[in-house]
N, C-alpha and C positions, 0 to 999 in steps of 0.2 A: 889209560891202561895200555900197556904194551903186550901184544900177542906174542906167543912163542915164535911164530914165523917172522914177525917184524924184528924181534930181538936177534934172530939168526941172520937176517939180511943185514942188520946194522953191524953185526960182528964180521960178516964175510965181506961186505962192500963199503962199510963206513956210512956216514950220513952227511948230507942228504943223499938219498938214492931213489931214483925212479924205478919202480917195479911194476911191470905190466902183466896181468893175468891174460895171456893170449887166448885161452879158451873162452873167457868172458868177452874179450874184445870181438872175437869172431862171432859169438852168439849175438852180441849187440849189433854188429854190422848186418848180420842176416835178418835180425828182427826189424831193424829200421828199413832195410831194403824191402822186406816183405810188406811192411805197412805202406811204403810209398807205392809199390806195385799194386797193392789192393786199392789204393786211393786213386790210381791212375795219374800219379804225378812223378816227375823226374826227381831223383835224389841227386842233388848237386852240393855235396859237402864241400866246405871251404878248407883248404889246407891250413889256414891260420888257426883253425880250431885246435889242431893237434901238432902242427908243424912237423909232421913226420911223413916223408915220402913213402916209407914202408906201409903205414896205415892207409895212405891215399891209394896205393896200389891194391891193397886188400879191398877197399871200398869199391874201386873200379871193377875189380874181378867179380865182386858180388852183384854188379849191375848198375852202380852209380855212374852218373855222367862225369866226365873229367872235371876236375876242380876249376872254378873260374880263375884261380890264381895262375893256372897254366898259361893263360892268355895275357897275363899282366905285362909281359915284355913287349907286346905289340905297340907300335906307335899310335898315339891318339889323334 
């Protein structure tokens, strides 16, 4: 079943198209960070999860530690 919003996006942008509800993303980032803070653990999201520098910056701004992928260029 196609929703009216999905049909509008398909008409406007074609398919496939990635559509992100930023309000929901920001709520989810805040919820996960609050859960980590309450548990006393560091939130260390990995950039490979979403592959988006923009989302990684939002996570860091919310209190997450820098992604481990940031250090992957270091020699071993």
